[in-house]
VOPAGU-2260 file (C-alpha; in pm, 1 decimal, decimal comma):
REM VOPAGU-2260
SITE   aa  ch    i         X         Y         Z
SITE  MET   A    0     842,1    -683,5     694,5
SITE  THR   A    1    1110,5    -824,0     467,0
SITE  THR   A    2    1363,8    -583,3     318,0
SITE  THR   A    3    1416,3    -657,2     -48,4
SITE  LEU   A    4    1710,7    -587,9    -275,7
SITE  LEU   A    5    1522,7    -299,9    -434,3
SITE  ASP   A    6    1445,7    -157,7     -87,4
SITE  GLN   A    7    1816,4    -158,8      -6,5
SITE  ARG   A    8    1914,5       6,0    -334,3
SITE  ALA   A    9    1635,9     264,3    -326,3
SITE  ALA   A   10    1702,3     371,4      34,1
SITE  ALA   A   11    1904,3     676,8     -74,8
SITE  CYS   A   12    1637,7     790,7    -322,0
SITE  PRO   A   13    1377,8    1055,6    -244,9
SITE  PRO   A   14    1046,5     915,7    -123,4
SITE  PRO   A   15     817,0     828,1    -411,7
SITE  GLU   A   16     531,4    1063,9    -481,8
SITE  PRO   A   17     208,3     999,9    -672,4
SITE  LEU   A   18     227,2    1099,1   -1037,5
SITE  ALA   A   19      62,6    1413,7   -1166,5
SITE  ALA   A   20    -152,5    1341,4   -1471,1
SITE  ALA   A   21      30,2    1591,4   -1693,7
SITE  ASP   A   22     384,9    1512,9   -1580,6
SITE  TRP   A   23     532,0    1203,3   -1742,3
SITE  LEU   A   24     890,0    1083,5   -1747,3
SITE  THR   A   25     962,4     766,1   -1943,1
SITE  ALA   A   26    1287,4     567,8   -1922,3
SITE  THR   A   27    1393,4     286,4   -2154,7
SITE  LEU   A   28    1643,2      14,4   -2061,0
SITE  ARG   A   29    1795,7    -217,5   -2322,1
SITE  PRO   A   30    2012,0    -479,4   -2153,0
SITE  THR   A   31    2200,3    -747,1   -2345,9
SITE  GLY   A   32    2292,7   -1105,2   -2265,8
SITE  VAL   A   33    2157,2   -1334,6   -1998,5
SITE  LEU   A   34    2051,5   -1145,1   -1686,4
SITE  GLY   A   35    2171,0   -1377,4   -1411,5
SITE  ARG   A   36    2161,3   -1361,7   -1034,0
SITE  GLU   A   37    2465,3   -1131,8   -1021,5
SITE  ASP   A   38    2286,1    -882,3   -1247,3
SITE  ALA   A   39    1997,4    -842,7   -1002,3
SITE  VAL   A   40    2197,2    -591,6    -794,9
SITE  ARG   A   41    2282,9    -384,1   -1103,1
SITE  LEU   A   42    1918,6    -381,6   -1211,1
SITE  ALA   A   43    1809,6    -283,6    -859,9
SITE  ASP   A   44    2063,5       1,7    -866,0
SITE  VAL   A   45    1897,5     137,4   -1180,3
SITE  LEU   A   46    1534,4      48,2   -1107,7
SITE  GLY   A   47    1535,9     169,3    -744,8
SITE  PRO   A   48    1564,0     537,5    -838,9
SITE  LEU   A   49    1352,4     495,0   -1153,3
SITE  SER   A   50    1067,1     334,3    -960,4
SITE  SER   A   51    1065,2     642,0    -734,2
SITE  THR   A   52    1087,4     905,5   -1007,2
SITE  ALA   A   53     979,8     777,8   -1350,1
SITE  SER   A   54     623,8     743,2   -1470,6
SITE  LEU   A   55     690,9     459,1   -1707,2
SITE  VAL   A   56     988,6     228,3   -1748,5
SITE  ILE   A   57    1020,9      27,8   -2067,7
SITE  LEU   A   58    1250,5    -274,4   -2050,4
SITE  ASP   A   59    1339,1    -400,8   -2398,2
SITE  LEU   A   60    1437,9    -767,0   -2371,6
SITE  GLY   A   61    1503,9    -805,6   -2744,2
SITE  ALA   A   62    1875,5    -870,3   -2683,6
SITE  ALA   A   63    1852,6   -1010,4   -2329,3
SITE  ARG   A   64    1703,0   -1301,1   -2140,1
SITE  ILE   A   65    1596,9   -1333,6   -1776,9
SITE  GLY   A   66    1812,2   -1610,6   -1635,3
SITE  SER   A   67    1733,7   -1580,6   -1265,1
SITE  ARG   A   68    1432,6   -1572,0   -1033,5
SITE  ARG   A   69    1611,5   -1295,2    -843,1
SITE  VAL   A   70    1619,0   -1076,5   -1155,8
SITE  ALA   A   71    1249,7   -1147,6   -1215,9
SITE  ALA   A   72    1174,9   -1052,9    -852,1
SITE  VAL   A   73    1358,8    -719,4    -888,0
SITE  LEU   A   74    1165,5    -645,6   -1207,2
SITE  ASP   A   75     835,8    -738,8   -1045,5
SITE  GLU   A   76     901,7    -522,6    -741,3
SITE  ALA   A   77     993,2    -225,2    -960,8
SITE  GLY   A   78     670,5    -283,4   -1151,8
SITE  ALA   A   79     472,0    -292,2    -826,5
SITE  ARG   A   80     630,8      33,3    -706,0
SITE  LEU   A   81     561,7     208,4   -1035,4
SITE  GLU   A   82     206,5      72,6   -1038,3
SITE  HIS   A   83     149,7     195,4    -681,1
SITE  ARG   A   84     242,8     549,2    -792,6
SITE  GLY   A   85      18,1     535,1   -1101,2
SITE  GLY   A   86     288,2     435,1   -1351,5
SITE  GLY   A   87     411,9     105,7   -1480,6
SITE  LEU   A   88     686,6    -124,8   -1602,7
SITE  ILE   A   89     644,4    -250,5   -1958,8
SITE  CYS   A   90     864,8    -537,8   -2072,4
SITE  VAL   A   91     876,4    -563,5   -2452,2
SITE  ASN   A   92    1017,9    -828,7   -2688,1
SITE  VAL   A   93     952,1   -1095,1   -2427,4
SITE  ASP   A   94     990,5   -1462,3   -2515,4
SITE  ALA   A   95     796,5   -1750,0   -2356,8
SITE  ASP   A   96    1063,8   -1825,7   -2092,9
SITE  ASP   A   97    1087,0   -1461,4   -1984,3
SITE  ARG   A   98     707,0   -1441,6   -1966,1
SITE  THR   A   99     708,6   -1744,4   -1735,1
SITE  HIS   A  100     973,6   -1583,8   -1508,0
SITE  LEU   A  101     785,6   -1252,7   -1489,3
SITE  THR   A  102     447,7   -1415,1   -1426,4
SITE  ALA   A  103     589,3   -1639,0   -1153,1
SITE  ALA   A  104     748,7   -1337,0    -985,1
SITE  GLY   A  105     411,3   -1170,0    -935,6
SITE  GLY   A  106     283,6   -1023,8   -1259,9
SITE  HIS   A  107     334,9    -652,5   -1187,0
SITE  ALA   A  108     499,2    -591,5   -1523,9
SITE  VAL   A  109     303,8    -543,9   -1844,4
SITE  VAL   A  110     444,1    -802,5   -2085,3
SITE  VAL   A  111     453,0    -756,5   -2462,7
SITE  ASP   A  112     563,3   -1060,0   -2661,4
SITE  ALA   A  113     842,2   -1047,3   -2916,8
SITE  PRO   A  114     715,8   -1043,9   -3275,5
SITE  ALA   A  115     707,4   -1382,8   -3438,6
SITE  ALA   A  116    1006,0   -1450,7   -3662,6
SITE  ALA   A  117     920,9   -1434,7   -4031,2
SITE  GLY   A  118     926,4   -1773,7   -4197,1
SITE  PRO   A  119    1062,8   -1830,5   -4548,5
SITE  ASP   A  120     712,8   -1792,8   -4697,4
SITE  GLU   A  121     660,5   -1457,9   -4521,4
SITE  VAL   A  122     974,7   -1281,2   -4641,4
SITE  ASP   A  123     922,0   -1029,0   -4920,6
SITE  ASP   A  124    1211,2   -1095,7   -5156,2
SITE  GLN   A  125    1083,1    -890,2   -5448,6
SITE  ASP   A  126    1316,6    -629,1   -5592,5
SITE  ALA   A  127    1213,7    -271,0   -5524,2
């Protein structure tokens, strides 16, 4: 069995337990910038414990981009761990490139696309 980055980072965490239906803990992460290979360890440091304790993790990619397959793999593994316990990882404000990275990594994250940018004809410029 291969030890993953998330395995290494989560080793000090309590063993994950199945979720009780009435007990929910949600965590939201809002990174910024391009999440490159070097950021995978930092994400694993945060997602290791969260994947063992949280019910739902929301990753808002509105100000960030996935720039590494390693980052996508850490996210996918966290999603798989949460899913296994009855929870989930939801990535919101995802662009087409990030969707491709997450899907290629395994598809264990729920992906919600970023809203389409309003074009000049869609902007309400009327005075209030």
